[in-house]
C-alpha positions in Angstrom: 18.1 -0.7 89.4 15.3 -0.7 87.2 14.8 2.0 84.5 11.0 3.0 84.2 10.9 5.2 81.5 11.4 2.6 79.1 8.1 1.1 80.1 6.5 4.1 80.4 7.5 4.7 76.8 6.4 1.7 76.1 2.9 1.9 77.8 2.6 5.3 75.9 3.4 4.1 72.9 0.7 0.6 72.9 -2.0 3.5 74.1 -1.1 5.8 71.0 -1.8 2.3 69.3 -5.0 1.6 70.4 -6.6 5.1 69.9 -5.2 4.9 66.1 -7.3 1.8 66.0 -10.0 3.1 67.4 -10.1 6.0 65.3 -9.9 3.9 62.3 -12.6 1.5 63.0 -15.4 4.4 64.3 -13.8 6.6 61.0 -13.6 10.5 61.3 -16.1 11.6 63.7 -14.7 8.6 66.4 -13.4 11.3 69.0 -16.0 13.9 67.9 -18.3 14.8 70.5 -22.2 15.1 69.8 -22.5 18.8 68.6 -26.0 20.1 69.0 -28.3 19.1 72.2 -31.1 16.3 71.3 -34.8 16.8 71.9 -37.5 13.9 71.8 -39.6 14.4 68.7 -42.0 11.7 67.3 -43.0 13.6 63.8 -44.3 11.7 60.9 -42.2 12.4 58.1 -41.6 11.7 54.5 -37.6 10.5 53.0 -37.0 10.9 49.5 -34.6 8.5 48.6 -32.7 7.3 45.2 -35.6 4.3 45.3 -38.1 6.0 46.5 -40.3 7.4 48.9 -40.9 6.2 52.4 -42.7 7.0 55.6 -41.1 7.4 58.5 -40.9 8.8 62.3 -38.3 11.0 63.8 -37.6 9.6 67.5 -35.1 12.5 68.3 -33.0 15.4 66.8 -30.8 18.1 67.2 -29.9 21.0 64.8 -27.3 19.1 62.6 -29.5 15.9 62.4 -32.0 13.3 64.0 -32.1 9.6 65.2 -35.1 8.1 62.9 -37.3 4.5 62.6 -38.6 3.6 59.1 -40.2 0.0 57.9 -37.7 0.1 55.1 -34.2 -0.7 55.5 -31.5 2.5 54.4 -27.7 2.2 53.3 -25.2 4.3 55.3 -23.9 6.9 52.6 -27.5 7.4 51.2 -28.3 10.7 50.3 -32.1 11.6 51.2 -35.0 14.6 51.4 -36.9 14.7 54.3 -40.2 16.6 54.2 -43.6 17.2 55.8 -46.0 19.8 55.0 -43.8 21.9 57.2 -40.3 21.4 55.9 -37.7 20.0 53.5 -34.3 19.4 55.0 -31.2 17.3 52.8 -29.5 14.6 54.7 -27.3 11.6 54.2 -27.5 8.6 56.3 -24.8 8.0 58.6 -25.5 4.9 61.0 -28.6 1.8 60.9 -29.6 -0.6 63.7 -32.3 -2.6 61.8 -34.7 0.0 61.6 -33.2 2.8 63.3 -31.1 5.0 61.9 -28.8 8.4 61.8 -29.4 11.3 59.4 -26.8 13.9 59.0 -28.4 17.4 57.8 -26.8 18.9 55.0 -27.4 22.1 56.5 -28.4 23.0 60.3 -31.7 23.7 61.2 -32.7 26.8 63.7 -33.9 26.3 67.4 -36.8 27.1 66.6 -37.4 24.4 63.4 -36.2 21.8 66.2 -38.9 23.4 68.6 -41.6 23.0 65.9 -40.7 19.2 65.1 -40.0 18.0 68.4 -43.8 19.3 69.0 
């Protein structure tokens, strides 16, 4: 007669290890869902960094952040200031993939601001 409780415990232990590795590999936000819904946009803006200003386009955005494109390559963790004729938003680069990157806003913007920026 076999005892299944030992194999179930080993299986549970393995699953816990995998979860821990995923969380470690992806960081604190690994298991957190995106908080706010995204809206498509194509807004031209200026991004200010410690190295200077560059032009960029907002591709989509939410109250808490935006996916953007710029010809300049920006570094994860860099503080940025997004500006146009109608807004000024502080944020931080949270991911990059070639010339596409994500910005998390320091303070959430309103739903009406999201609508205005999305056009």
